[in-house]
C-alpha positions in Angstrom: 0.0 0.0 0.0 1.5 3.3 -1.0 1.7 6.2 1.5 -0.2 9.3 0.5 2.2 12.1 -0.6 1.6 15.7 0.4 3.2 18.5 -1.6 3.7 20.5 1.6 5.1 18.0 4.1 5.9 14.8 2.1 4.4 11.7 3.7 1.9 12.7 6.4 3.2 11.3 9.7 -0.3 10.7 11.1 -0.9 8.5 8.1 2.1 6.5 9.1 0.3 5.9 12.4 -2.7 4.6 10.5 -0.4 2.0 8.8 1.0 1.1 12.2 -2.4 0.6 13.9 -4.3 -0.8 10.9 -3.3 -3.4 8.3 -3.9 -2.9 4.6 -7.2 -4.7 4.7 -8.5 -2.5 7.5 -7.3 0.6 5.7 -9.1 -0.5 2.6 -12.2 -1.1 4.6 -11.9 2.4 6.2 -11.3 4.3 3.1 -13.7 2.4 1.0 -16.5 4.5 2.5 -15.1 7.8 1.5 -13.9 9.7 -1.6 -10.3 9.5 -0.4 -8.2 7.8 -3.1 -6.1 5.6 -0.9 -6.6 1.9 -1.9 -4.6 -1.3 -1.8 -3.0 -2.5 -4.9 -3.6 -6.2 -4.4 -7.2 -6.3 -3.4 -10.5 -4.4 -4.1 -12.0 -2.2 -1.4 -13.6 -4.1 1.5 -17.1 -3.0 2.6 -17.3 -0.9 5.8 -18.7 -2.5 9.0 -22.4 -2.4 9.6 -22.3 0.9 11.6 -20.8 2.8 8.7 -21.8 0.9 5.6 -24.3 3.4 4.3 -22.1 6.4 4.6 -20.4 7.8 1.5 -18.4 11.0 0.9 -19.8 12.9 -2.1 -17.7 15.3 -4.1 -17.1 18.7 -2.5 -20.0 21.0 -2.8 -19.9 24.5 -4.2 -22.7 26.0 -2.2 -22.7 29.8 -2.2 -21.3 31.2 1.1 -23.7 32.8 3.4 -22.8 34.8 6.5 -25.4 33.0 8.6 -28.0 30.5 7.6 -30.4 29.6 10.4 -33.2 27.0 10.9 -36.0 27.3 13.4 -35.6 24.5 15.9 -37.0 23.6 19.3 -34.3 22.9 21.7 -34.9 21.2 25.1 -33.5 22.3 28.4 -29.6 22.4 28.4 -29.2 19.6 30.8 -31.5 17.4 28.7 -29.7 18.3 25.4 -26.5 17.0 26.9 -27.7 13.7 28.1 -29.9 12.3 25.3 -27.7 9.6 23.6 -27.3 9.4 19.9 -28.3 6.0 18.5 -28.3 5.0 14.8 -27.4 7.0 11.7 -27.4 10.8 11.5 -26.6 13.5 9.0 -25.0 16.8 10.1 -27.6 19.4 9.0 -26.1 22.9 8.5 -27.8 25.6 10.6 -25.2 28.4 10.2 -21.8 29.1 8.6 -19.2 31.3 10.3 -15.7 32.4 9.2 -12.8 30.3 10.5 -9.1 31.0 10.4 -7.8 29.2 7.3 -4.3 29.1 8.8 -5.5 27.1 11.8 -4.6 23.4 11.7 -7.4 22.6 14.0 -6.6 19.7 16.4 -9.0 20.4 19.3 -12.2 22.4 19.8 -14.6 23.1 22.7 -17.3 25.7 23.4 -17.5 27.5 26.8 -19.4 30.6 27.8 -20.0 31.8 24.3 -16.4 31.3 23.1 -14.5 28.5 21.3 -11.4 27.0 22.9 -9.2 25.8 20.0 -5.9 24.0 19.7 -3.9 24.1 16.5 -1.0 21.9 15.3 2.2 21.9 13.2 5.7 22.3 14.6 6.6 25.9 15.0 3.0 27.0 14.4 1.0 25.4 17.2 -1.1 27.4 19.6 -4.1 27.5 21.9 -6.6 30.2 21.5 -10.0 31.6 22.5 -12.1 32.5 19.4 -15.4 34.3 18.8 -17.4 31.6 17.0 -19.6 33.9 15.0 -16.9 36.3 13.7 -13.8 34.0 13.8 -11.9 36.7 15.7 -9.0 35.4 17.7 -9.6 36.9 21.2 -6.5 35.6 22.8 -3.7 33.2 21.7 -0.6 31.7 23.1 2.0 30.0 20.9 3.5 26.6 21.9 7.3 26.0 21.9 8.6 24.9 18.6 9.2 21.4 20.0 5.5 20.8 20.5 2.8 19.9 18.0 -0.5 20.9 19.5 -3.3 18.3 19.7 -6.6 17.8 21.7 -7.7 20.4 24.2 -10.3 20.6 27.0 -11.2 22.7 30.0 -11.4 21.5 33.6 -12.7 24.2 35.9 -10.3 27.1 35.3 -7.5 24.9 33.8 -6.9 24.3 30.1 -5.5 20.9 29.2 -3.7 20.7 25.9 -2.1 17.5 24.5 1.0 17.3 22.3 1.4 14.8 19.6 4.8 13.0 20.1 6.3 15.0 23.0 4.3 12.9 25.6 3.4 16.1 27.4 0.0 17.6 28.4 0.2 21.3 29.1 -1.9 22.8 31.9 -2.7 26.5 31.2 -4.7 29.2 32.9 -8.2 29.6 31.5 -8.1 33.4 31.4 -4.5 34.1 30.2 -3.8 30.8 28.5 -0.4 31.0 30.1 1.3 27.7 30.9 1.0 26.5 34.5 2.7 23.1 34.5 3.0 19.9 32.4 2.4 16.2 33.0 3.8 13.3 31.0 2.2 10.3 29.4 3.2 7.4 27.3 2.6 7.3 23.5 1.0 9.8 21.3 -1.6 12.4 22.1 -4.5 13.0 19.7 -7.9 13.9 21.2 -9.0 15.0 24.7 -12.4 15.7 26.4 -13.8 15.9 29.9 -16.4 13.2 30.8 -18.8 14.6 33.4 -20.4 12.4 36.1 -23.5 11.8 34.1 -23.1 8.1 33.5 -25.4 5.5 35.0 -22.5 4.2 37.2 -19.5 6.5 36.7 -17.5 4.5 39.3 -17.0 1.9 36.6 -14.6 4.3 34.9 -13.5 6.5 37.8 -12.7 4.9 41.2 -12.3 8.4 42.8 -15.8 9.2 44.0 -17.3 9.0 40.5 -16.0 12.5 39.6 -15.2 13.9 36.2 -12.5 12.1 34.2 -10.5 12.9 31.1 -10.9 10.8 28.0 -7.9 10.6 25.6 -7.3 9.1 22.1 -4.0 8.2 20.5 -5.0 7.5 17.0 -5.8 3.8 17.6 -9.1 2.2 18.5 -8.4 2.7 22.2 -9.7 5.4 24.6 -7.8 6.1 27.8 -9.4 7.4 31.0 -7.2 9.8 33.1 -7.5 11.5 36.5 -7.6 15.3 35.9 -5.7 15.9 39.1 -2.6 13.8 38.3 -3.2 12.8 34.6 -2.6 9.2 35.7 -4.3 6.5 33.7 -7.4 5.1 35.3 -8.3 2.5 32.6 -9.0 2.0 28.9 -11.8 0.8 26.6 -11.6 -0.6 23.1 -13.9 1.0 20.6 -15.8 -1.5 18.4 -18.6 -1.3 15.9 -21.7 -3.4 15.7 -19.9 -6.4 14.3 -17.2 -6.3 17.0 -14.5 -4.9 14.7 -12.2 -2.3 16.2 -12.8 1.3 15.0 -9.3 2.8 14.7 -7.9 6.3 13.9 -10.0 8.0 16.6 -8.9 11.6 16.6 -10.5 14.7 18.1 -13.0 14.0 20.9 -16.0 15.7 22.5 -17.7 14.3 25.6 -21.5 14.7 25.7 -23.4 13.0 28.5 -22.2 9.4 28.7 -20.9 9.3 25.1 -17.7 10.3 23.5 -18.0 11.8 20.0 -14.9 11.2 17.9 -13.6 12.3 14.5 -12.1 9.4 12.5 -8.9 10.7 10.9 -9.3 10.9 7.2 -13.1 10.3 7.1 -16.0 12.7 6.9 -17.8 10.9 9.7 -18.2 11.2 13.4 -18.9 8.3 15.7 -20.7 8.4 19.0 -19.2 5.9 21.5 -20.6 4.5 24.7 -18.0 5.6 27.2 -18.5 2.5 29.4 -18.6 -0.3 26.8 -16.7 1.3 23.9 -19.4 0.3 21.5 -20.3 2.7 18.6 -23.8 3.8 19.2 -24.2 6.2 16.3 -22.5 7.4 13.1 -22.9 10.9 11.8 -22.3 11.7 8.1 -20.6 15.1 7.8 -19.5 14.8 4.2 -21.6 17.8 3.1 -19.6 20.1 5.3 -16.3 19.8 3.4 -15.6 23.3 1.9 -14.7 23.6 -1.8 -11.3 24.8 -0.7 -10.5 21.6 1.1 -9.0 19.1 -1.4 -10.6 15.6 -1.3 -8.1 12.9 -0.4 -5.6 15.3 1.2 -5.1 14.3 4.8 -3.9 17.8 5.8 -7.4 19.2 5.1 -9.7 16.7 6.9 -12.7 17.1 9.1 -11.5 17.7 12.7 -13.0 19.6 15.6 -16.3 19.0 17.5 -17.7 21.4 20.1 -21.1 20.9 21.7 -23.2 24.0 22.4 -25.1 22.8 25.4 -27.4 25.9 25.5 -28.7 25.3 21.9 -28.2 21.5 21.7 -26.1 22.1 18.5 -22.6 21.3 17.5 -19.7 23.4 16.0 -17.7 21.5 13.4 -14.7 22.4 11.3 -11.5 20.9 9.9 -7.8 21.4 9.5 -7.1 24.6 7.5 -10.8 25.0 6.8 -12.1 28.5 6.2 -15.5 27.7 7.6 -16.9 26.8 11.0 -20.3 25.1 10.8 -23.1 25.1 13.4 -25.1 21.9 12.8 -27.8 19.7 14.2 -27.5 15.9 14.0 -30.7 14.7 12.1 -31.7 11.1 12.1 -31.3 9.5 8.7 
């Protein structure tokens, strides 16, 4: 299987991780459901597992840009919106489009108090920032040291947690100033990160410390790791599998909503909703229609990445690496 070449950086190193975690057959199965051109030379594409078999990635759309495009909806109480689990197949329905920094290699995204907390990647160009979601204005930003490649990001009380890709460091920063406070170490790579609140039927299954909030972390494989926010020590892991029992790899950016973990799958225009306790994929969301015309199909540097739940409206902000658009969407059953 030939690695995908990128004119800007050569072979994408995250794609190397896909080859490491998944064999050629699994990669063929993964990419067979999208318009990405990566295929095996020796065998035809293998159908996707049952949970994603009906999803395809159409060609990029050339819809005219609108400043804001809204749909009248009825949203339940915020606490209800965050706990209703997603089950089955969904499509991301666009409610509004907002400008997004096209130089931001988005690696993590969260929504807090009317602002987006965003982490960007690339060596020498990584940062963490607060952003106005409707205007795209960068309200505050702190650059990372050149040795760090920014990854997933989340907020625990007044502390920002930001992963790094290969440095095996999580940076703790002040919520207001974004200034670094301290760091913790971990083994392996860091990809996605989110805070799982104590809303599970029995949160003590995952967190032995009084059932409090825990951090959920991905590393590009099919495994999610649970960590103590106080120490960043590992509390446990869960393997993510689809309805047929097959592992779902390449889990990337994460968003914790109720007892589920929503995850981008690196290279695909889909999001999976994962039961945090069992690791089973409860739902698949097709977000192919969101890909901007400026995002080349099949280029792994311009993929869907970034999920932020707006608890007040029951909607989601979605974007991608180097995308010039931030979408506010609803997940509509399909």
